[in-house]
C-alpha positions in Angstrom: 133.0 -124.7 167.8 136.4 -123.4 168.9 137.3 -122.9 165.2 134.3 -120.7 164.7 135.2 -118.4 167.6 138.7 -118.3 166.4 137.6 -117.2 162.9 135.3 -114.5 164.4 138.1 -113.2 166.6 140.5 -113.0 163.6 138.0 -111.2 161.4 137.3 -108.7 164.2 141.0 -108.1 164.6 141.5 -107.5 160.9 138.6 -105.0 160.9 140.2 -103.2 163.8 143.7 -103.0 162.2 142.1 -102.0 158.9 140.4 -99.0 160.6 143.6 -98.1 162.4 145.5 -98.2 159.1 142.9 -96.0 157.4 143.3 -93.5 160.3 147.1 -93.5 160.2 147.7 -93.7 156.4 144.5 -92.2 155.0 144.1 -89.3 152.6 143.8 -86.8 155.5 147.3 -87.6 156.6 148.6 -86.8 153.1 147.1 -83.3 153.1 149.6 -80.4 153.5 149.6 -78.4 156.7 149.2 -74.7 156.6 152.9 -73.9 157.0 153.8 -76.4 154.2 151.1 -74.9 152.0 152.4 -71.4 152.5 155.9 -72.4 151.6 154.6 -74.1 148.4 152.7 -71.0 147.5 155.7 -68.7 147.9 157.8 -71.0 145.7 155.0 -71.2 143.2 154.7 -67.4 143.0 158.5 -67.0 142.5 158.4 -69.7 139.8 155.6 -68.0 138.0 157.3 -64.6 138.0 160.5 -66.1 136.7 158.7 -67.8 133.8 156.8 -64.6 133.0 160.2 -62.7 132.9 161.6 -65.4 130.5 158.5 -65.1 128.3 158.9 -61.3 128.1 162.5 -61.7 126.9 161.7 -64.1 124.1 161.6 -62.5 120.6 158.2 -62.3 119.0 157.9 -64.7 116.0 157.8 -63.1 112.6 154.5 -63.2 110.9 154.3 -65.9 108.2 153.1 -65.1 104.8 150.2 -67.3 103.9 150.5 -69.4 100.8 147.8 -69.0 98.2 145.0 -71.5 98.7 143.9 -73.6 95.8 145.7 -74.3 92.5 148.9 -72.6 91.5 148.9 -70.9 88.1 150.3 -72.8 85.2 153.8 -72.0 84.0 154.1 -69.5 81.2 155.8 -71.9 78.8 152.7 -74.2 78.6 150.3 -73.5 75.7 146.9 -72.2 76.6 144.1 -74.3 74.9 140.5 -73.3 75.0 140.8 -70.4 77.4 138.7 -67.3 76.7 140.7 -64.2 75.8 
């Protein structure tokens, strides 16, 4: 009988500590506060503007000529057999 009470007491203690751990280390504790969020936003805006300035300085790529699709013409030195004039 004493063992049963001991097991019930231990399980209750584990549930209580589990609840306390969730309160202390839960997802809400990992959220950024408003001052931290505003600092992050300022850094983010300066990073975006720096990247945009770098992109504007990059040269535009030259347009590529498109290769002819399909078969290439036969070389001139090959004889033509059975082709209409």
